[in-house]
mmCIF file of the N, C-alpha and C atoms, coordinates in Angstrom:
data_MODEL
# 
_entry.id   MODEL 
# 
loop_
_atom_site.group_PDB 
_atom_site.id 
_atom_site.type_symbol 
_atom_site.label_atom_id 
_atom_site.label_alt_id 
_atom_site.label_comp_id 
_atom_site.label_asym_id 
_atom_site.label_entity_id 
_atom_site.label_seq_id 
_atom_site.pdbx_PDB_ins_code 
_atom_site.Cartn_x 
_atom_site.Cartn_y 
_atom_site.Cartn_z 
_atom_site.occupancy 
_atom_site.B_iso_or_equiv 
_atom_site.pdbx_formal_charge 
_atom_site.auth_seq_id 
_atom_site.auth_comp_id 
_atom_site.auth_asym_id 
_atom_site.auth_atom_id 
_atom_site.pdbx_PDB_model_num 
ATOM 1   N N  . MET A 1 1  ? 169.127 100.228 172.469 1.00 0.00 ? 1  MET A N  1 
ATOM 2   C CA . MET A 1 1  ? 170.295 99.530  171.963 1.00 0.00 ? 1  MET A CA 1 
ATOM 3   C C  . MET A 1 1  ? 171.565 100.353 172.049 1.00 0.00 ? 1  MET A C  1 
ATOM 4   N N  . ALA A 1 2  ? 171.375 101.680 171.820 1.00 0.00 ? 2  ALA A N  1 
ATOM 5   C CA . ALA A 1 2  ? 172.537 102.571 171.892 1.00 0.00 ? 2  ALA A CA 1 
ATOM 6   C C  . ALA A 1 2  ? 173.162 102.548 173.274 1.00 0.00 ? 2  ALA A C  1 
ATOM 7   N N  . THR A 1 3  ? 172.329 102.568 174.340 1.00 0.00 ? 3  THR A N  1 
ATOM 8   C CA . THR A 1 3  ? 172.887 102.503 175.696 1.00 0.00 ? 3  THR A CA 1 
ATOM 9   C C  . THR A 1 3  ? 173.609 101.227 175.935 1.00 0.00 ? 3  THR A C  1 
ATOM 10  N N  . CYS A 1 4  ? 173.074 100.122 175.470 1.00 0.00 ? 4  CYS A N  1 
ATOM 11  C CA . CYS A 1 4  ? 173.781 98.846  175.629 1.00 0.00 ? 4  CYS A CA 1 
ATOM 12  C C  . CYS A 1 4  ? 175.130 98.877  174.963 1.00 0.00 ? 4  CYS A C  1 
ATOM 13  N N  . LYS A 1 5  ? 175.257 99.401  173.821 1.00 0.00 ? 5  LYS A N  1 
ATOM 14  C CA . LYS A 1 5  ? 176.525 99.463  173.019 1.00 0.00 ? 5  LYS A CA 1 
ATOM 15  C C  . LYS A 1 5  ? 177.480 100.425 173.818 1.00 0.00 ? 5  LYS A C  1 
ATOM 16  N N  . ARG A 1 6  ? 176.986 101.573 174.210 1.00 0.00 ? 6  ARG A N  1 
ATOM 17  C CA . ARG A 1 6  ? 177.823 102.582 174.865 1.00 0.00 ? 6  ARG A CA 1 
ATOM 18  C C  . ARG A 1 6  ? 178.358 102.055 176.181 1.00 0.00 ? 6  ARG A C  1 
ATOM 19  N N  . LYS A 1 7  ? 177.544 101.329 176.969 1.00 0.00 ? 7  LYS A N  1 
ATOM 20  C CA . LYS A 1 7  ? 177.918 100.831 178.279 1.00 0.00 ? 7  LYS A CA 1 
ATOM 21  C C  . LYS A 1 7  ? 178.416 99.442  178.266 1.00 0.00 ? 7  LYS A C  1 
ATOM 22  N N  . ALA A 1 8  ? 178.446 98.788  177.108 1.00 0.00 ? 8  ALA A N  1 
ATOM 23  C CA . ALA A 1 8  ? 178.914 97.440  176.905 1.00 0.00 ? 8  ALA A CA 1 
ATOM 24  C C  . ALA A 1 8  ? 178.019 96.410  177.684 1.00 0.00 ? 8  ALA A C  1 
ATOM 25  N N  . PHE A 1 9  ? 176.719 96.726  177.763 1.00 0.00 ? 9  PHE A N  1 
ATOM 26  C CA . PHE A 1 9  ? 175.759 95.845  178.382 1.00 0.00 ? 9  PHE A CA 1 
ATOM 27  C C  . PHE A 1 9  ? 175.312 94.787  177.340 1.00 0.00 ? 9  PHE A C  1 
ATOM 28  N N  . VAL A 1 10 ? 174.973 93.625  177.846 1.00 0.00 ? 10 VAL A N  1 
ATOM 29  C CA . VAL A 1 10 ? 174.446 92.586  176.990 1.00 0.00 ? 10 VAL A CA 1 
ATOM 30  C C  . VAL A 1 10 ? 172.948 92.843  176.904 1.00 0.00 ? 10 VAL A C  1 
ATOM 31  N N  . PRO A 1 11 ? 172.355 93.086  175.684 1.00 0.00 ? 11 PRO A N  1 
ATOM 32  C CA . PRO A 1 11 ? 170.902 93.335  175.581 1.00 0.00 ? 11 PRO A CA 1 
ATOM 33  C C  . PRO A 1 11 ? 170.099 92.116  176.099 1.00 0.00 ? 11 PRO A C  1 
ATOM 34  N N  . ALA A 1 12 ? 168.966 92.422  176.723 1.00 0.00 ? 12 ALA A N  1 
ATOM 35  C CA . ALA A 1 12 ? 168.099 91.355  177.200 1.00 0.00 ? 12 ALA A CA 1 
ATOM 36  C C  . ALA A 1 12 ? 167.397 90.670  176.015 1.00 0.00 ? 12 ALA A C  1 
ATOM 37  N N  . ASP A 1 13 ? 167.294 89.377  176.091 1.00 0.00 ? 13 ASP A N  1 
ATOM 38  C CA . ASP A 1 13 ? 166.583 88.612  175.077 1.00 0.00 ? 13 ASP A CA 1 
ATOM 39  C C  . ASP A 1 13 ? 165.116 88.487  175.472 1.00 0.00 ? 13 ASP A C  1 
ATOM 40  N N  . PHE A 1 14 ? 164.241 88.884  174.533 1.00 0.00 ? 14 PHE A N  1 
ATOM 41  C CA . PHE A 1 14 ? 162.753 88.689  174.745 1.00 0.00 ? 14 PHE A CA 1 
ATOM 42  C C  . PHE A 1 14 ? 162.293 87.589  173.771 1.00 0.00 ? 14 PHE A C  1 
ATOM 43  N N  . ASP A 1 15 ? 161.772 86.517  174.327 1.00 0.00 ? 15 ASP A N  1 
ATOM 44  C CA . ASP A 1 15 ? 161.327 85.425  173.429 1.00 0.00 ? 15 ASP A CA 1 
ATOM 45  C C  . ASP A 1 15 ? 159.788 85.350  173.429 1.00 0.00 ? 15 ASP A C  1 
ATOM 46  N N  . ARG A 1 16 ? 159.091 86.308  174.015 1.00 0.00 ? 16 ARG A N  1 
ATOM 47  C CA . ARG A 1 16 ? 157.646 86.441  174.048 1.00 0.00 ? 16 ARG A CA 1 
ATOM 48  C C  . ARG A 1 16 ? 156.987 85.330  174.822 1.00 0.00 ? 16 ARG A C  1 
ATOM 49  N N  . GLU A 1 17 ? 157.686 84.475  175.455 1.00 0.00 ? 17 GLU A N  1 
ATOM 50  C CA . GLU A 1 17 ? 157.134 83.401  176.270 1.00 0.00 ? 17 GLU A CA 1 
ATOM 51  C C  . GLU A 1 17 ? 157.578 83.488  177.745 1.00 0.00 ? 17 GLU A C  1 
ATOM 52  N N  . TYR A 1 18 ? 158.834 83.725  177.957 1.00 0.00 ? 18 TYR A N  1 
ATOM 53  C CA . TYR A 1 18 ? 159.406 83.763  179.313 1.00 0.00 ? 18 TYR A CA 1 
ATOM 54  C C  . TYR A 1 18 ? 159.897 85.214  179.664 1.00 0.00 ? 18 TYR A C  1 
ATOM 55  N N  . ASP A 1 19 ? 160.029 85.447  180.929 1.00 0.00 ? 19 ASP A N  1 
ATOM 56  C CA . ASP A 1 19 ? 160.482 86.717  181.401 1.00 0.00 ? 19 ASP A CA 1 
ATOM 57  C C  . ASP A 1 19 ? 161.947 86.938  180.893 1.00 0.00 ? 19 ASP A C  1 
ATOM 58  N N  . ALA A 1 20 ? 162.235 88.159  180.457 1.00 0.00 ? 20 ALA A N  1 
ATOM 59  C CA . ALA A 1 20 ? 163.599 88.463  180.052 1.00 0.00 ? 20 ALA A CA 1 
ATOM 60  C C  . ALA A 1 20 ? 164.368 88.982  181.304 1.00 0.00 ? 20 ALA A C  1 
ATOM 61  N N  . LYS A 1 21 ? 165.591 88.621  181.394 1.00 0.00 ? 21 LYS A N  1 
ATOM 62  C CA . LYS A 1 21 ? 166.468 89.081  182.515 1.00 0.00 ? 21 LYS A CA 1 
ATOM 63  C C  . LYS A 1 21 ? 167.707 89.675  181.914 1.00 0.00 ? 21 LYS A C  1 
ATOM 64  N N  . ASP A 1 22 ? 168.114 90.780  182.527 1.00 0.00 ? 22 ASP A N  1 
ATOM 65  C CA . ASP A 1 22 ? 169.381 91.358  182.086 1.00 0.00 ? 22 ASP A CA 1 
ATOM 66  C C  . ASP A 1 22 ? 170.508 90.449  182.494 1.00 0.00 ? 22 ASP A C  1 
ATOM 67  N N  . SER A 1 23 ? 171.541 90.426  181.650 1.00 0.00 ? 23 SER A N  1 
ATOM 68  C CA . SER A 1 23 ? 172.711 89.660  181.935 1.00 0.00 ? 23 SER A CA 1 
ATOM 69  C C  . SER A 1 23 ? 173.486 90.284  183.032 1.00 0.00 ? 23 SER A C  1 
ATOM 70  N N  . PRO A 1 24 ? 173.967 89.535  184.019 1.00 0.00 ? 24 PRO A N  1 
ATOM 71  C CA . PRO A 1 24 ? 174.673 90.143  185.132 1.00 0.00 ? 24 PRO A CA 1 
ATOM 72  C C  . PRO A 1 24 ? 176.060 90.666  184.720 1.00 0.00 ? 24 PRO A C  1 
ATOM 73  N N  . TYR A 1 25 ? 176.487 90.323  183.496 1.00 0.00 ? 25 TYR A N  1 
ATOM 74  C CA . TYR A 1 25 ? 177.833 90.704  183.032 1.00 0.00 ? 25 TYR A CA 1 
ATOM 75  C C  . TYR A 1 25 ? 177.746 91.599  181.810 1.00 0.00 ? 25 TYR A C  1 
ATOM 76  N N  . THR A 1 26 ? 178.804 92.407  181.650 1.00 0.00 ? 26 THR A N  1 
ATOM 77  C CA . THR A 1 26 ? 178.920 93.194  180.442 1.00 0.00 ? 26 THR A CA 1 
ATOM 78  C C  . THR A 1 26 ? 179.509 92.323  179.355 1.00 0.00 ? 26 THR A C  1 
ATOM 79  N N  . VAL A 1 27 ? 179.605 92.825  178.122 1.00 0.00 ? 27 VAL A N  1 
ATOM 80  C CA . VAL A 1 27 ? 180.177 92.028  177.037 1.00 0.00 ? 27 VAL A CA 1 
ATOM 81  C C  . VAL A 1 27 ? 181.639 91.705  177.298 1.00 0.00 ? 27 VAL A C  1 
ATOM 82  N N  . ASP A 1 28 ? 182.294 92.539  178.181 1.00 0.00 ? 28 ASP A N  1 
ATOM 83  C CA . ASP A 1 28 ? 183.714 92.302  178.573 1.00 0.00 ? 28 ASP A CA 1 
ATOM 84  C C  . ASP A 1 28 ? 183.830 91.259  179.702 1.00 0.00 ? 28 ASP A C  1 
ATOM 85  N N  . GLY A 1 29 ? 182.675 90.753  180.195 1.00 0.00 ? 29 GLY A N  1 
ATOM 86  C CA . GLY A 1 29 ? 182.708 89.789  181.312 1.00 0.00 ? 29 GLY A CA 1 
ATOM 87  C C  . GLY A 1 29 ? 182.768 90.366  182.667 1.00 0.00 ? 29 GLY A C  1 
ATOM 88  N N  . LYS A 1 30 ? 182.556 91.711  182.795 1.00 0.00 ? 30 LYS A N  1 
ATOM 89  C CA . LYS A 1 30 ? 182.559 92.342  184.076 1.00 0.00 ? 30 LYS A CA 1 
ATOM 90  C C  . LYS A 1 30 ? 181.199 92.339  184.679 1.00 0.00 ? 30 LYS A C  1 
ATOM 91  N N  . LEU A 1 31 ? 181.121 92.049  186.025 1.00 0.00 ? 31 LEU A N  1 
ATOM 92  C CA . LEU A 1 31 ? 179.882 92.084  186.746 1.00 0.00 ? 31 LEU A CA 1 
ATOM 93  C C  . LEU A 1 31 ? 179.282 93.498  186.755 1.00 0.00 ? 31 LEU A C  1 
ATOM 94  N N  . HIS A 1 32 ? 178.013 93.699  186.395 1.00 0.00 ? 32 HIS A N  1 
ATOM 95  C CA . HIS A 1 32 ? 177.421 95.036  186.510 1.00 0.00 ? 32 HIS A CA 1 
ATOM 96  C C  . HIS A 1 32 ? 176.054 95.066  187.118 1.00 0.00 ? 32 HIS A C  1 
ATOM 97  N N  . ILE A 1 33 ? 175.397 93.928  187.351 1.00 0.00 ? 33 ILE A N  1 
ATOM 98  C CA . ILE A 1 33 ? 174.094 93.903  187.992 1.00 0.00 ? 33 ILE A CA 1 
ATOM 99  C C  . ILE A 1 33 ? 173.958 92.609  188.723 1.00 0.00 ? 33 ILE A C  1 
ATOM 100 N N  . GLU A 1 34 ? 173.211 92.663  189.834 1.00 0.00 ? 34 GLU A N  1 
ATOM 101 C CA . GLU A 1 34 ? 172.997 91.417  190.591 1.00 0.00 ? 34 GLU A CA 1 
ATOM 102 C C  . GLU A 1 34 ? 171.516 91.276  190.825 1.00 0.00 ? 34 GLU A C  1 
ATOM 103 N N  . HIS A 1 35 ? 170.956 90.176  190.457 1.00 0.00 ? 35 HIS A N  1 
ATOM 104 C CA . HIS A 1 35 ? 169.543 89.833  190.691 1.00 0.00 ? 35 HIS A CA 1 
ATOM 105 C C  . HIS A 1 35 ? 169.456 89.308  192.120 1.00 0.00 ? 35 HIS A C  1 
ATOM 106 N N  . VAL A 1 36 ? 168.905 90.142  193.038 1.00 0.00 ? 36 VAL A N  1 
ATOM 107 C CA . VAL A 1 36 ? 168.931 89.777  194.469 1.00 0.00 ? 36 VAL A CA 1 
ATOM 108 C C  . VAL A 1 36 ? 167.667 89.027  194.904 1.00 0.00 ? 36 VAL A C  1 
ATOM 109 N N  . GLU A 1 37 ? 166.582 89.436  194.309 1.00 0.00 ? 37 GLU A N  1 
ATOM 110 C CA . GLU A 1 37 ? 165.255 88.861  194.772 1.00 0.00 ? 37 GLU A CA 1 
ATOM 111 C C  . GLU A 1 37 ? 164.312 88.697  193.634 1.00 0.00 ? 37 GLU A C  1 
ATOM 112 N N  . TYR A 1 38 ? 163.634 87.601  193.564 1.00 0.00 ? 38 TYR A N  1 
ATOM 113 C CA . TYR A 1 38 ? 162.584 87.411  192.535 1.00 0.00 ? 38 TYR A CA 1 
ATOM 114 C C  . TYR A 1 38 ? 161.235 87.744  193.137 1.00 0.00 ? 38 TYR A C  1 
ATOM 115 N N  . HIS A 1 39 ? 160.471 88.595  192.471 1.00 0.00 ? 39 HIS A N  1 
ATOM 116 C CA . HIS A 1 39 ? 159.196 89.026  193.068 1.00 0.00 ? 39 HIS A CA 1 
ATOM 117 C C  . HIS A 1 39 ? 158.007 88.360  192.437 1.00 0.00 ? 39 HIS A C  1 
ATOM 118 N N  . GLY A 1 40 ? 158.190 87.459  191.550 1.00 0.00 ? 40 GLY A N  1 
ATOM 119 C CA . GLY A 1 40 ? 157.074 86.694  190.932 1.00 0.00 ? 40 GLY A CA 1 
ATOM 120 C C  . GLY A 1 40 ? 156.495 87.469  189.730 1.00 0.00 ? 40 GLY A C  1 
ATOM 121 N N  . PRO A 1 41 ? 155.538 86.825  189.136 1.00 0.00 ? 41 PRO A N  1 
ATOM 122 C CA . PRO A 1 41 ? 154.888 87.425  187.945 1.00 0.00 ? 41 PRO A CA 1 
ATOM 123 C C  . PRO A 1 41 ? 153.767 88.452  188.314 1.00 0.00 ? 41 PRO A C  1 
ATOM 124 N N  . TYR A 1 42 ? 153.549 89.435  187.427 1.00 0.00 ? 42 TYR A N  1 
ATOM 125 C CA . TYR A 1 42 ? 152.521 90.419  187.630 1.00 0.00 ? 42 TYR A CA 1 
ATOM 126 C C  . TYR A 1 42 ? 151.682 90.497  186.397 1.00 0.00 ? 42 TYR A C  1 
ATOM 127 N N  . ASP A 1 43 ? 150.395 90.819  186.566 1.00 0.00 ? 43 ASP A N  1 
ATOM 128 C CA . ASP A 1 43 ? 149.520 91.030  185.444 1.00 0.00 ? 43 ASP A CA 1 
ATOM 129 C C  . ASP A 1 43 ? 149.754 92.374  184.799 1.00 0.00 ? 43 ASP A C  1 
ATOM 130 N N  . ASP A 1 44 ? 150.217 93.330  185.566 1.00 0.00 ? 44 ASP A N  1 
ATOM 131 C CA . ASP A 1 44 ? 150.499 94.682  185.168 1.00 0.00 ? 44 ASP A CA 1 
ATOM 132 C C  . ASP A 1 44 ? 151.710 95.185  185.949 1.00 0.00 ? 44 ASP A C  1 
ATOM 133 N N  . PHE A 1 45 ? 152.298 96.283  185.471 1.00 0.00 ? 45 PHE A N  1 
ATOM 134 C CA . PHE A 1 45 ? 153.451 96.784  186.183 1.00 0.00 ? 45 PHE A CA 1 
ATOM 135 C C  . PHE A 1 45 ? 153.036 97.258  187.591 1.00 0.00 ? 45 PHE A C  1 
ATOM 136 N N  . PRO A 1 46 ? 153.782 96.861  188.628 1.00 0.00 ? 46 PRO A N  1 
ATOM 137 C CA . PRO A 1 46 ? 153.380 97.154  190.027 1.00 0.00 ? 46 PRO A CA 1 
ATOM 138 C C  . PRO A 1 46 ? 153.768 98.575  190.473 1.00 0.00 ? 46 PRO A C  1 
ATOM 139 N N  . TRP A 1 47 ? 153.156 99.575  189.899 1.00 0.00 ? 47 TRP A N  1 
ATOM 140 C CA . TRP A 1 47 ? 153.532 100.959 190.170 1.00 0.00 ? 47 TRP A CA 1 
ATOM 141 C C  . TRP A 1 47 ? 153.532 101.244 191.647 1.00 0.00 ? 47 TRP A C  1 
ATOM 142 N N  . ASP A 1 48 ? 152.504 100.823 192.360 1.00 0.00 ? 48 ASP A N  1 
ATOM 143 C CA . ASP A 1 48 ? 152.400 101.133 193.827 1.00 0.00 ? 48 ASP A CA 1 
ATOM 144 C C  . ASP A 1 48 ? 153.583 100.465 194.621 1.00 0.00 ? 48 ASP A C  1 
ATOM 145 N N  . GLU A 1 49 ? 153.931 99.231  194.262 1.00 0.00 ? 49 GLU A N  1 
ATOM 146 C CA . GLU A 1 49 ? 154.998 98.606  194.917 1.00 0.00 ? 49 GLU A CA 1 
ATOM 147 C C  . GLU A 1 49 ? 156.353 99.263  194.674 1.00 0.00 ? 49 GLU A C  1 
ATOM 148 N N  . VAL A 1 50 ? 156.535 99.720  193.480 1.00 0.00 ? 50 VAL A N  1 
ATOM 149 C CA . VAL A 1 50 ? 157.786 100.400 193.087 1.00 0.00 ? 50 VAL A CA 1 
ATOM 150 C C  . VAL A 1 50 ? 157.847 101.763 193.759 1.00 0.00 ? 50 VAL A C  1 
ATOM 151 N N  . ARG A 1 51 ? 156.757 102.502 193.807 1.00 0.00 ? 51 ARG A N  1 
ATOM 152 C CA . ARG A 1 51 ? 156.713 103.837 194.495 1.00 0.00 ? 51 ARG A CA 1 
ATOM 153 C C  . ARG A 1 51 ? 156.942 103.647 195.964 1.00 0.00 ? 51 ARG A C  1 
ATOM 154 N N  . ASP A 1 52 ? 156.313 102.658 196.621 1.00 0.00 ? 52 ASP A N  1 
ATOM 155 C CA . ASP A 1 52 ? 156.514 102.425 198.036 1.00 0.00 ? 52 ASP A CA 1 
ATOM 156 C C  . ASP A 1 52 ? 158.016 102.093 198.317 1.00 0.00 ? 52 ASP A C  1 
ATOM 157 N N  . TYR A 1 53 ? 158.633 101.278 197.484 1.00 0.00 ? 53 TYR A N  1 
ATOM 158 C CA . TYR A 1 53 ? 160.045 100.953 197.711 1.00 0.00 ? 53 TYR A CA 1 
ATOM 159 C C  . TYR A 1 53 ? 160.870 102.196 197.541 1.00 0.00 ? 53 TYR A C  1 
ATOM 160 N N  . TYR A 1 54 ? 160.597 103.031 196.521 1.00 0.00 ? 54 TYR A N  1 
ATOM 161 C CA . TYR A 1 54 ? 161.344 104.254 196.285 1.00 0.00 ? 54 TYR A CA 1 
ATOM 162 C C  . TYR A 1 54 ? 161.208 105.208 197.464 1.00 0.00 ? 54 TYR A C  1 
ATOM 163 N N  . LYS A 1 55 ? 160.005 105.302 198.018 1.00 0.00 ? 55 LYS A N  1 
ATOM 164 C CA . LYS A 1 55 ? 159.818 106.170 199.194 1.00 0.00 ? 55 LYS A CA 1 
ATOM 165 C C  . LYS A 1 55 ? 160.711 105.737 200.353 1.00 0.00 ? 55 LYS A C  1 
ATOM 166 N N  . LYS A 1 56 ? 160.696 104.413 200.614 1.00 0.00 ? 56 LYS A N  1 
ATOM 167 C CA . LYS A 1 56 ? 161.552 103.891 201.698 1.00 0.00 ? 56 LYS A CA 1 
ATOM 168 C C  . LYS A 1 56 ? 163.015 104.122 201.437 1.00 0.00 ? 56 LYS A C  1 
ATOM 169 N N  . TRP A 1 57 ? 163.403 103.933 200.185 1.00 0.00 ? 57 TRP A N  1 
ATOM 170 C CA . TRP A 1 57 ? 164.788 104.142 199.800 1.00 0.00 ? 57 TRP A CA 1 
ATOM 171 C C  . TRP A 1 57 ? 165.225 105.584 200.011 1.00 0.00 ? 57 TRP A C  1 
ATOM 172 N N  . LEU A 1 58 ? 164.349 106.577 199.644 1.00 0.00 ? 58 LEU A N  1 
ATOM 173 C CA . LEU A 1 58 ? 164.664 107.972 199.852 1.00 0.00 ? 58 LEU A CA 1 
ATOM 174 C C  . LEU A 1 58 ? 164.765 108.287 201.363 1.00 0.00 ? 58 LEU A C  1 
ATOM 175 N N  . VAL A 1 59 ? 163.842 107.806 202.155 1.00 0.00 ? 59 VAL A N  1 
ATOM 176 C CA . VAL A 1 59 ? 163.828 108.050 203.547 1.00 0.00 ? 59 VAL A CA 1 
ATOM 177 C C  . VAL A 1 59 ? 165.152 107.542 204.208 1.00 0.00 ? 59 VAL A C  1 
ATOM 178 N N  . GLY A 1 60 ? 165.601 106.384 203.719 1.00 0.00 ? 60 GLY A N  1 
ATOM 179 C CA . GLY A 1 60 ? 166.857 105.800 204.222 1.00 0.00 ? 60 GLY A CA 1 
ATOM 180 C C  . GLY A 1 60 ? 168.026 106.687 203.895 1.00 0.00 ? 60 GLY A C  1 
ATOM 181 N N  . MET A 1 61 ? 167.925 107.505 202.843 1.00 0.00 ? 61 MET A N  1 
ATOM 182 C CA . MET A 1 61 ? 168.994 108.426 202.490 1.00 0.00 ? 61 MET A CA 1 
ATOM 183 C C  . MET A 1 61 ? 168.717 109.814 203.079 1.00 0.00 ? 61 MET A C  1 
ATOM 184 N N  . GLY A 1 62 ? 167.686 109.967 203.868 1.00 0.00 ? 62 GLY A N  1 
ATOM 185 C CA . GLY A 1 62 ? 167.401 111.249 204.541 1.00 0.00 ? 62 GLY A CA 1 
ATOM 186 C C  . GLY A 1 62 ? 166.664 112.266 203.571 1.00 0.00 ? 62 GLY A C  1 
ATOM 187 N N  . LEU A 1 63 ? 166.046 111.726 202.588 1.00 0.00 ? 63 LEU A N  1 
ATOM 188 C CA . LEU A 1 63 ? 165.381 112.637 201.595 1.00 0.00 ? 63 LEU A CA 1 
ATOM 189 C C  . LEU A 1 63 ? 163.875 112.413 201.702 1.00 0.00 ? 63 LEU A C  1 
ATOM 190 N N  . ASP A 1 64 ? 163.126 113.427 201.209 1.00 0.00 ? 64 ASP A N  1 
ATOM 191 C CA . ASP A 1 64 ? 161.621 113.416 201.290 1.00 0.00 ? 64 ASP A CA 1 
ATOM 192 C C  . ASP A 1 64 ? 161.110 113.127 199.897 1.00 0.00 ? 64 ASP A C  1 
ATOM 193 N N  . TYR A 1 65 ? 160.215 112.156 199.792 1.00 0.00 ? 65 TYR A N  1 
ATOM 194 C CA . TYR A 1 65 ? 159.612 111.736 198.491 1.00 0.00 ? 65 TYR A CA 1 
ATOM 195 C C  . TYR A 1 65 ? 158.868 112.897 197.851 1.00 0.00 ? 65 TYR A C  1 
ATOM 196 N N  . ASP A 1 66 ? 157.964 113.582 198.606 1.00 0.00 ? 66 ASP A N  1 
ATOM 197 C CA . ASP A 1 66 ? 157.133 114.607 198.089 1.00 0.00 ? 66 ASP A CA 1 
ATOM 198 C C  . ASP A 1 66 ? 158.009 115.743 197.581 1.00 0.00 ? 66 ASP A C  1 
ATOM 199 N N  . GLU A 1 67 ? 159.127 116.069 198.315 1.00 0.00 ? 67 GLU A N  1 
ATOM 200 C CA . GLU A 1 67 ? 159.994 117.175 197.802 1.00 0.00 ? 67 GLU A CA 1 
ATOM 201 C C  . GLU A 1 67 ? 160.726 116.749 196.536 1.00 0.00 ? 67 GLU A C  1 
ATOM 202 N N  . MET A 1 68 ? 161.135 115.516 196.499 1.00 0.00 ? 68 MET A N  1 
ATOM 203 C CA . MET A 1 68 ? 161.761 115.011 195.232 1.00 0.00 ? 68 MET A CA 1 
ATOM 204 C C  . MET A 1 68 ? 160.828 115.040 194.032 1.00 0.00 ? 68 MET A C  1 
ATOM 205 N N  . ALA A 1 69 ? 159.542 114.627 194.316 1.00 0.00 ? 69 ALA A N  1 
ATOM 206 C CA . ALA A 1 69 ? 158.569 114.657 193.263 1.00 0.00 ? 69 ALA A CA 1 
ATOM 207 C C  . ALA A 1 69 ? 158.314 116.086 192.751 1.00 0.00 ? 69 ALA A C  1 
ATOM 208 N N  . LYS A 1 70 ? 158.257 117.049 193.626 1.00 0.00 ? 70 LYS A N  1 
ATOM 209 C CA . LYS A 1 70 ? 158.034 118.447 193.242 1.00 0.00 ? 70 LYS A CA 1 
ATOM 210 C C  . LYS A 1 70 ? 159.256 118.922 192.445 1.00 0.00 ? 70 LYS A C  1 
ATOM 211 N N  . THR A 1 71 ? 160.448 118.579 192.817 1.00 0.00 ? 71 THR A N  1 
ATOM 212 C CA . THR A 1 71 ? 161.640 118.958 192.114 1.00 0.00 ? 71 THR A CA 1 
ATOM 213 C C  . THR A 1 71 ? 161.599 118.365 190.658 1.00 0.00 ? 71 THR A C  1 
ATOM 214 N N  . GLY A 1 72 ? 161.233 117.091 190.596 1.00 0.00 ? 72 GLY A N  1 
ATOM 215 C CA . GLY A 1 72 ? 161.095 116.464 189.271 1.00 0.00 ? 72 GLY A CA 1 
ATOM 216 C C  . GLY A 1 72 ? 160.101 117.155 188.393 1.00 0.00 ? 72 GLY A C  1 
ATOM 217 N N  . ASP A 1 73 ? 158.957 117.533 188.946 1.00 0.00 ? 73 ASP A N  1 
ATOM 218 C CA . ASP A 1 73 ? 157.976 118.212 188.206 1.00 0.00 ? 73 ASP A CA 1 
ATOM 219 C C  . ASP A 1 73 ? 158.439 119.601 187.745 1.00 0.00 ? 73 ASP A C  1 
ATOM 220 N N  . ARG A 1 74 ? 159.217 120.296 188.546 1.00 0.00 ? 74 ARG A N  1 
ATOM 221 C CA . ARG A 1 74 ? 159.708 121.639 188.156 1.00 0.00 ? 74 ARG A CA 1 
ATOM 222 C C  . ARG A 1 74 ? 160.722 121.458 187.014 1.00 0.00 ? 74 ARG A C  1 
ATOM 223 N N  . ILE A 1 75 ? 161.551 120.402 187.093 1.00 0.00 ? 75 ILE A N  1 
ATOM 224 C CA . ILE A 1 75 ? 162.534 120.188 186.005 1.00 0.00 ? 75 ILE A CA 1 
ATOM 225 C C  . ILE A 1 75 ? 161.834 119.825 184.736 1.00 0.00 ? 75 ILE A C  1 
ATOM 226 N N  . ARG A 1 76 ? 160.812 118.945 184.767 1.00 0.00 ? 76 ARG A N  1 
ATOM 227 C CA . ARG A 1 76 ? 160.062 118.602 183.565 1.00 0.00 ? 76 ARG A CA 1 
ATOM 228 C C  . ARG A 1 76 ? 159.375 119.792 182.937 1.00 0.00 ? 76 ARG A C  1 
ATOM 229 N N  . GLN A 1 77 ? 158.756 120.655 183.795 1.00 0.00 ? 77 GLN A N  1 
ATOM 230 C CA . GLN A 1 77 ? 158.110 121.846 183.263 1.00 0.00 ? 77 GLN A CA 1 
ATOM 231 C C  . GLN A 1 77 ? 159.095 122.800 182.599 1.00 0.00 ? 77 GLN A C  1 
ATOM 232 N N  . LYS A 1 78 ? 160.235 122.963 183.211 1.00 0.00 ? 78 LYS A N  1 
ATOM 233 C CA . LYS A 1 78 ? 161.289 123.814 182.663 1.00 0.00 ? 78 LYS A CA 1 
ATOM 234 C C  . LYS A 1 78 ? 161.741 123.303 181.287 1.00 0.00 ? 78 LYS A C  1 
ATOM 235 N N  . LYS A 1 79 ? 161.909 122.007 181.178 1.00 0.00 ? 79 LYS A N  1 
ATOM 236 C CA . LYS A 1 79 ? 162.329 121.370 179.868 1.00 0.00 ? 79 LYS A CA 1 
ATOM 237 C C  . LYS A 1 79 ? 161.267 121.598 178.830 1.00 0.00 ? 79 LYS A C  1 
ATOM 238 N N  . LEU A 1 80 ? 159.922 121.468 179.206 1.00 0.00 ? 80 LEU A N  1 
ATOM 239 C CA . LEU A 1 80 ? 158.846 121.649 178.283 1.00 0.00 ? 80 LEU A CA 1 
ATOM 240 C C  . LEU A 1 80 ? 158.784 123.102 177.724 1.00 0.00 ? 80 LEU A C  1 
ATOM 241 N N  . LYS A 1 81 ? 159.147 124.046 178.604 1.00 0.00 ? 81 LYS A N  1 
ATOM 242 C CA . LYS A 1 81 ? 159.131 125.459 178.232 1.00 0.00 ? 81 LYS A CA 1 
ATOM 243 C C  . LYS A 1 81 ? 160.315 125.796 177.292 1.00 0.00 ? 81 LYS A C  1 
ATOM 244 N N  . GLY A 1 82 ? 161.298 124.977 177.307 1.00 0.00 ? 82 GLY A N  1 
ATOM 245 C CA . GLY A 1 82 ? 162.464 125.183 176.438 1.00 0.00 ? 82 GLY A CA 1 
ATOM 246 C C  . GLY A 1 82 ? 163.477 126.023 177.047 1.00 0.00 ? 82 GLY A C  1 
# 
C-alpha cells in the first residue's frame, strides 16, 4: 500500500472471485500501465513462462540470463552477510 501511495497508483481490487487488474491510470488520471495481452487463467504461477520471457527480453538487450542470475545471487549473498 505504501508504494501505491508514494507513486499515486490506484490499488488493485481483489474480490476473491475475479482476477484483479491494475488500473491503467494513477490517482491523478495519468496513464502508467498498459495491458497489452491477456494470457488466460493459470492453476499456479507460470514460473517457466515468465523465466523464458525474461531470458528473451535480456537477449534482446544484449545481456546474458545466466550472468544476470549470478550477479543477483552475489548481491543477495552480500546483503545476507550484512
